[in-house]
MILO-312980 format. One record per residue (C-alpha): residue number from 1; residue in one letter; x, y, z. Coordinates in pm, whole numbers. Example, Ala and Ser with C-alpha at 12.3 -4.5 7.8 and 13.67 -1.06 7.14 Angstrom:
BEGIN
k/r/px/py/pz
1/A/1230/-450/780
2/S/1367/-106/714
This chain:
BEGIN
k/r/px/py/pz
1/X/5025/5688/-31
2/X/5183/5933/-295
3/X/5457/5761/-487
4/X/5397/5363/-416
5/X/5456/5163/-728
6/X/5148/5090/-933
7/X/5056/4702/-951
8/X/4772/4746/-1217
9/X/4644/5038/-1438
10/X/4318/5199/-1439
11/X/4047/5274/-1695
12/X/3701/5455/-1711
13/X/3487/5230/-1906
14/X/3150/5333/-1809
15/X/2998/5692/-1755
16/X/2678/5834/-1640
17/X/2501/6157/-1508
18/X/2191/6317/-1346
19/X/2243/6730/-1401
20/X/2170/7013/-1472
21/X/2290/6979/-1805
22/X/2083/6649/-1889
23/X/2027/6306/-1759
24/X/2222/6124/-2021
25/X/2577/6120/-2191
26/X/2424/6269/-2487
27/X/2205/6541/-2358
28/X/2524/6642/-2136
29/X/2771/6668/-2416
30/X/2600/6846/-2678
31/X/2491/7124/-2350
32/X/2877/7131/-2247
33/X/3034/7149/-2541
34/X/2776/7380/-2677
35/X/2771/7650/-2385
36/X/2487/7567/-2290
37/X/2336/7704/-1937
38/X/2147/7473/-1676
39/X/2119/7798/-1485
40/X/1715/7871/-1381
41/X/1476/8008/-1168
42/X/1429/7740/-881
43/X/1143/7485/-923
44/X/1063/7509/-547
45/X/732/7579/-369
46/X/912/7770/-128
47/X/1049/8032/-433
48/X/932/8337/-220
49/X/1109/8274/78
50/X/1388/8293/-72
51/X/1647/8578/-145
52/X/1866/8378/-390
53/X/1563/8248/-652
54/X/1853/8107/-909
55/X/1991/7751/-896
56/X/2125/7470/-1139
57/X/1857/7219/-1069
58/X/1825/6897/-1228
59/X/1532/6782/-1396
60/X/1487/6411/-1205
61/X/1189/6248/-1142
62/X/1287/5906/-958
63/X/884/5808/-1047
64/X/1063/5787/-1428
65/X/1319/5509/-1313
66/X/1181/5339/-989
67/X/872/5175/-839
68/X/675/5377/-554
69/X/791/5114/-324
70/X/1199/5155/-410
71/X/1198/5569/-444
72/X/1022/5597/-117
73/X/1253/5423/130
74/X/1552/5694/-42
75/X/1604/6036/3
76/X/1645/6210/-369
77/X/2034/6191/-307
78/X/2003/5819/-318
79/X/1756/5791/-573
80/X/2010/6020/-804
81/X/2324/5823/-724
82/X/2115/5491/-771
83/X/1991/5570/-1099
84/X/2348/5693/-1183
85/X/2478/5377/-1068
86/X/2239/5147/-1301
87/X/2318/5367/-1619
88/X/2686/5350/-1592
89/X/2746/4967/-1507
90/X/2507/4993/-1854
91/X/2700/5225/-2018
92/X/3013/5008/-1919
93/X/2830/4706/-2035
94/X/2953/4507/-1752
95/X/2787/4192/-1633
96/X/2810/4160/-1272
97/X/2853/3802/-1182
98/X/2892/3612/-878
99/X/3323/3532/-934
100/X/3305/3967/-964
101/X/3069/4109/-670
102/X/3323/4041/-383
103/X/3606/4194/-616
104/X/3395/4501/-714
105/X/3304/4774/-480
106/X/3168/5157/-442
107/X/3304/5455/-321
108/X/3064/5761/-346
109/X/3144/6161/-207
110/X/2871/6383/-90
111/X/2906/6684/69
112/X/2577/6782/267
113/X/2419/6417/278
114/X/2032/6358/307
115/X/1927/6717/343
116/X/1591/6634/207
117/X/1509/6380/477
118/X/1681/6566/745
119/X/1446/6921/641
120/X/1139/6647/605
121/X/1169/6525/950
122/X/1228/6879/1113
123/X/893/7020/929
124/X/717/6719/1077
125/X/843/6788/1434
126/X/888/7093/1472
127/X/626/7263/1187
128/X/354/7015/1196
129/X/404/6891/1584
130/X/416/6554/1456
131/X/536/6303/1768
132/X/690/6061/1568
133/X/841/6037/1239
134/X/879/5803/929
135/X/1015/5471/1042
136/X/1289/5489/756
137/X/1416/5845/880
138/X/1722/5723/1016
139/X/1827/5439/735
140/X/1718/5776/502
141/X/1919/5996/647
142/X/2251/5829/688
143/X/2539/5987/487
144/X/2611/5597/331
145/X/2285/5551/205
146/X/2345/5571/-109
147/X/2648/5376/-136
148/X/2439/5120/76
149/X/2146/5091/-179
150/X/2380/5089/-505
151/X/2529/4800/-291
152/X/2200/4628/-300
153/X/2045/4698/-605
154/X/2392/4529/-760
155/X/2465/4280/-484
156/X/2829/4368/-449
157/X/3023/4252/-163
158/X/3335/4478/-225
159/X/3454/4776/-34
160/X/3186/5054/3
161/X/3275/5382/195
162/X/3149/5726/189
163/X/3392/6033/145
164/X/3222/6371/270
165/X/3527/6662/209
166/X/3296/6902/97
167/X/3328/7024/-273
168/X/3637/6752/-341
169/X/3415/6440/-174
170/X/3367/6275/-513
171/X/3678/6387/-673
172/X/3854/6171/-390
173/X/3611/5916/-385
174/X/3698/5834/-722
175/X/4088/5884/-625
176/X/4075/5700/-401
177/X/3871/5400/-595
178/X/4157/5420/-859
179/X/4415/5353/-557
180/X/4193/5047/-416
181/X/4258/4930/-820
182/X/4598/5027/-872
183/X/4704/4813/-560
184/X/4499/4480/-621
185/X/4266/4555/-355
186/X/3979/4542/-621
187/X/3902/4482/-970
188/X/3603/4720/-1055
189/X/3459/5005/-863
190/X/3188/5265/-911
191/X/3316/5600/-793
192/X/3129/5915/-822
193/X/2947/6162/-594
194/X/2556/6245/-565
195/X/2434/6610/-384
196/X/2090/6703/-330
197/X/2046/6964/-110
198/X/1835/7260/-269
199/X/1564/7237/11
200/X/1459/7575/193
201/X/1710/7539/529
202/X/2017/7444/313
203/X/1957/7715/78
204/X/1907/7984/317
205/X/2197/7888/518
206/X/2382/7925/218
207/X/2254/8258/178
208/X/2353/8355/521
209/X/2695/8220/398
210/X/2692/8516/145
211/X/2919/8317/-157
212/X/2563/8270/-393
213/X/2560/8456/-699
214/X/2354/8716/-785
215/X/2103/8684/-1070
216/X/2192/8855/-1383
217/X/1888/9023/-1457
218/X/1936/9035/-1867
219/X/2001/8665/-1872
220/X/1932/8391/-1579
221/X/2168/8126/-1750
222/X/2448/8372/-1750
223/X/2464/8472/-1326
224/X/2759/8233/-1288
225/X/3019/8375/-1442
226/X/3382/8217/-1329
227/X/3696/8438/-1425
228/X/3479/8720/-1506
229/X/3604/9076/-1387
230/X/3176/9079/-1279
231/X/3145/8756/-1118
232/X/2945/8761/-810
233/X/2962/8414/-675
234/X/2843/8069/-691
235/X/2543/7929/-840
236/X/2413/7626/-603
237/X/2321/7267/-812
238/X/2212/6919/-762
239/X/2278/6569/-940
240/X/2505/6281/-962
241/X/2767/6159/-1146
242/X/2938/5816/-1177
243/X/3255/5654/-1330
244/X/3325/5323/-1365
245/X/3684/5189/-1320
246/X/3819/4863/-1374
247/X/4181/4757/-1416
248/X/4298/4760/-1752
249/X/4414/4382/-1764
250/X/4031/4348/-1629
251/X/3886/4560/-1877
252/X/4063/4429/-2195
253/X/3994/4038/-2063
254/X/3659/4169/-2127
255/X/3660/4316/-2458
256/X/3533/4707/-2273
257/X/3552/5004/-2452
258/X/3777/5251/-2287
259/X/3710/5581/-2235
260/X/4073/5753/-2082
261/X/4321/5607/-1845
262/X/4345/5753/-1450
263/X/4692/5808/-1417
264/X/4732/6075/-1141
265/X/4559/6153/-840
266/X/4662/6413/-518
267/X/4491/6534/-241
268/X/4614/6741/39
269/X/4463/6984/294
270/X/4587/7404/312
271/X/4506/7355/702
272/X/4469/7778/654
273/X/4132/7851/722
274/X/3748/7665/645
275/X/3671/7900/410
276/X/3935/8091/267
277/X/4179/7866/-1
278/X/4597/7968/-52
279/X/4776/7948/-352
280/X/5050/7686/-176
281/X/4736/7475/-79
282/X/4624/7443/-437
283/X/4925/7431/-610
284/X/5042/7118/-312
285/X/4732/6965/-472
286/X/4852/7000/-805
287/X/5193/6888/-747
288/X/5106/6552/-598
289/X/4902/6468/-890
290/X/5133/6523/-1113
291/X/5382/6321/-889
292/X/5174/6057/-896
293/X/5134/6000/-1275
294/X/5494/6049/-1305
295/X/5460/6366/-1552
296/X/5628/6701/-1590
297/X/5382/7023/-1581
298/X/5438/7045/-1966
299/X/5217/6752/-2020
300/X/4898/6872/-1912
301/X/4711/7068/-2207
302/X/4410/7140/-2042
303/X/4224/7209/-1646
304/X/3867/7125/-1570
305/X/3879/7399/-1333
306/X/3735/7394/-976
307/X/3605/7779/-1086
308/X/3379/7875/-856
309/X/3292/8193/-971
310/X/3359/8347/-656
311/X/3568/8663/-591
312/X/3846/8461/-395
313/X/3859/8116/-592
314/X/3911/8210/-902
315/X/4219/8460/-836
316/X/4370/8170/-597
317/X/4303/7896/-868
318/X/4477/8104/-1147
319/X/4796/8199/-922
320/X/4820/7853/-824
321/X/4840/7710/-1177
322/X/5114/8009/-1254
323/X/5286/7863/-957
324/X/5332/7504/-1023
325/X/5284/7547/-1438
326/X/5524/7842/-1473
327/X/5514/7966/-1846
328/X/5316/7668/-1939
329/X/5023/7777/-1771
330/X/4964/8073/-2040
331/X/5020/7767/-2310
332/X/4784/7525/-2171
333/X/4377/7577/-2159
334/X/4194/7542/-1842
335/X/3776/7650/-1819
336/X/3502/7604/-1581
337/X/3216/7436/-1619
338/X/3051/7497/-1357
339/X/2949/7827/-1536
340/X/2661/7639/-1737
341/X/2636/7310/-1462
342/X/2650/7539/-1125
343/X/2790/7392/-841
344/X/2658/7074/-721
345/X/2896/7061/-387
346/X/2968/6686/-289
347/X/2937/6549/-677
348/X/3069/6823/-874
349/X/3454/6643/-896
350/X/3270/6326/-1022
351/X/3019/6561/-1288
352/X/3399/6731/-1389
353/X/3584/6432/-1445
354/X/3262/6304/-1677
355/X/3316/6588/-1865
356/X/3655/6612/-1854
357/X/3670/6200/-2039
358/X/3459/6322/-2257
359/X/3670/6629/-2348
360/X/3982/6350/-2417
361/X/3742/6165/-2615
362/X/3655/6445/-2832
363/X/3949/6614/-2882
364/X/3753/6926/-2765
365/X/3744/7162/-2488
366/X/3440/7290/-2269
367/X/3395/7634/-2278
368/X/3381/7907/-2003
369/X/3096/8060/-2050
370/X/2957/8439/-1918
371/X/3350/8522/-1945
372/X/3347/8893/-2166
373/X/3583/9067/-1963
374/X/3852/8854/-1742
375/X/3963/8965/-1422
376/X/4288/9112/-1495
377/X/4400/8894/-1181
378/X/4274/8580/-1432
379/X/4527/8605/-1689
380/X/4479/8257/-1853
381/X/4362/8104/-2117
382/X/3984/7959/-1999
383/X/3832/7861/-2310
384/X/3601/8177/-2329
385/X/3264/8176/-2427
386/X/3276/7856/-2695
387/X/3439/7529/-2699
388/X/3764/7457/-2907
389/X/3904/7153/-3084
390/X/4216/7005/-3035
391/X/4423/6804/-3302
392/X/4663/6672/-3030
393/X/4502/6603/-2662
394/X/4671/6361/-2443
395/X/4654/6446/-2070
396/X/4375/6680/-1876
397/X/4313/6751/-1483
398/X/4062/6777/-1307
399/X/4029/7026/-979
400/X/3843/7011/-706
401/X/3893/7222/-391
402/X/3679/7232/-90
403/X/3584/7449/223
404/X/3734/7262/493
405/X/4062/7317/307
406/X/4037/6910/129
407/X/4180/6957/-233
408/X/4170/6690/-519
409/X/4324/6652/-848
410/X/4262/6435/-1099
411/X/4474/6329/-1419
412/X/4291/6170/-1743
413/X/4553/6080/-2026
414/X/4339/5947/-2342
415/X/4387/5608/-2442
416/X/4551/5546/-2823
């Protein structure tokens, strides 16, 4: 409900990540602002069956964080989401009291759900000829399994929902969680996303779609080249990211450290084509976020771009930014951190929101690496190859666009 009156300011007090660039904020920050790539040869036993042998794969072993009894009942997507939730709560120094539990909720995004559990079941049935599957197969495969695992682990009894809008899933989850707090339905929300789909079936399906990047023969880590004239496509990644959102009043009352404020959220659907974005559709998403934040285009200093590295998206997004921001499009800065961490699909928006928050806190813009020669049709400032410090940095936008047409844009404000 865009344009509705605010009741509560919404702030970010906790951050966490399981990512190709590290499983804690220190490692993520060092890598993303240092221009380090997490793209490498995919570590899977079926590597020889793949045409595309590269990905941005998170180094996550559930045995490092959970008992075997716990992780054996969870799909990898839920394992990563549950760990991220624990780290976000710890990072926020939040005590989940009995009074808070009904006023706290979980909004989680995922694009492809519990792919590992589905594939394991198919292998047992069709390759191994088994007559029965694991008793918990249904419970492990539900799209809401990750959010449910988080609720159970922390005994959170407020709203718990799962959003699946492909690549914009976790950005939508964060935006809708913001609205929930803003209008007084919750005081605290865990919001983010998780994606774990580097299975044989999933990768082969993506290969068939013909959108995956070619491996750079000189440097695997340079295979994703957003906005570059020689870009060849996106690189798949997996992981999870979580933000702990609170009403400003709740955060101040408990003396929480505030990273940033969520001041704007817009989501639209371009209703054009299931895989082909439009300038008008992406522009409408950003315009909705600006309207929600009651900001003018010139207030935005940085955009964390969707920036997948595909031919169509990079040009479309650049032109959409020019449509919305006019001459200011050539003044603001924009970068695609997917050049480093790949495309985490349903978790991408959350990871990029974490990175955008860190950028505001550090007054530093993350780079678009592997950008030696921009596409002539991509003529904006993409913070090429090296991070950049700003003396004044107050507002940033994070874009997420998706197959199916659903876009989401978040606007974050530095809290002084």
